[in-house]
N, C-alpha and C positions, 0 to 999 in steps of 0.2 A: 664134442663137449662144447659149449658155449663158453664165450670171453665174458669177463666182467664188464658190467654196463659201461664204466667210465673208460675202458678200453675199445670198446666195440663203436662208441658213439662218435669219436673224431674219424673213424674210418667211414662211418655213413656220412657225415657232412663232406667228406672228401669225395665220395660216392656222388652226391648230389652236385657238388661244383662240377666235377666231371661230365656229368650228364647234361648239366646248363651249357657248358662251354661247348659239349659236341652238338646239341641242339642249336647255339647259335651258329656254329661253323656249318652245319647242314644247311640252315638259312641263308648264311652268306654266298654258300657255293650256288644256290639254286638263283639266288638275286644276280650274281656274277653273269651266270649262265644266261639268264634273260637279259641282262644288261648286253651281252655278248651277240645275241641273236639279234637284238633290236638294231645295234651298231652294224652288224652285218647285212642285214637286209635294207639299210640305207645306201649301200653301195649302188652306183650306178650301173654295174654289171648285174643287180638282180632283175629278172624279167618283170616283176610285178609288186607293188608295195606290201603286198598281203602274203608273200612267201612265208610260210613256216608258222601262220597264224594260229592254226591248230595245236601247233607244239607250244606256242605261246600260252595258248589257253589253258592246256593240260598243266604246263608249268606253273602258272597262276595259282591253279587248283592245289598244286603241290605246295606251293609257299603258302597259301591259306591254311592247308593242314597242318604244316611244321608249325604254324603261330598259335594254331588251337593247342597242339601237343605240348607247345612250352607253357602256354596257359596251365595246362594239367599240371606240368612238372614244376611251376611256379606255386600252383596251390599245395602240391605234395610237400614243397620245401616250407612254405608257411604251416601246414600241418604239424610236420616235424617239430618245427620250432616251438609251437604251442605246445605239443609233448613234452617237450623239453622242460618248458616254464612248469608244467604240471609236475613232472618228475623232480625237479630241483627248483622249487618255488624261489629259495634263497640263493641258489646258484653257487653258494660258498659253503662248502662243508669240508672237512677234514679230509674225506676220499677225493673230492673234485674242488680243489681249490681256485677254481676260476669264478671271475667277477661277472660273467656273462652266461646267459642259459646256453646249455649244451650245443645247441644246433645254431645259433645264431653266429651270422658271418662277422667275424671281428677282424677279418684281413689279416690275422697275425697267424701265421703258421705254427709259431711256436705253442701256441694256446692249443693247438690239435694234437701235438705229440704227447 
């Protein structure tokens, strides 16, 4: 049994926010790892300055992939916002009395409840 649209949509907004936050966290973790590798190999104890270069190259590719995935996620967010504007062009109805389209990020969690 499906939920009424005004109840389901705030959950979708929350899911998108969570996915965007997770994507940011994954990217930050990879960048922190890259920073750690670079700082570690600058140590006087390293036998050569190119130690772990293959790992850095692979990590750079993973970061690039994450940025591409984030772009797709942001495009999904934009597409859902456009769909919300089509569903509720006025966005203010008796059933959904909010003054912004259903998926726009208002920053106000109370509007999602």
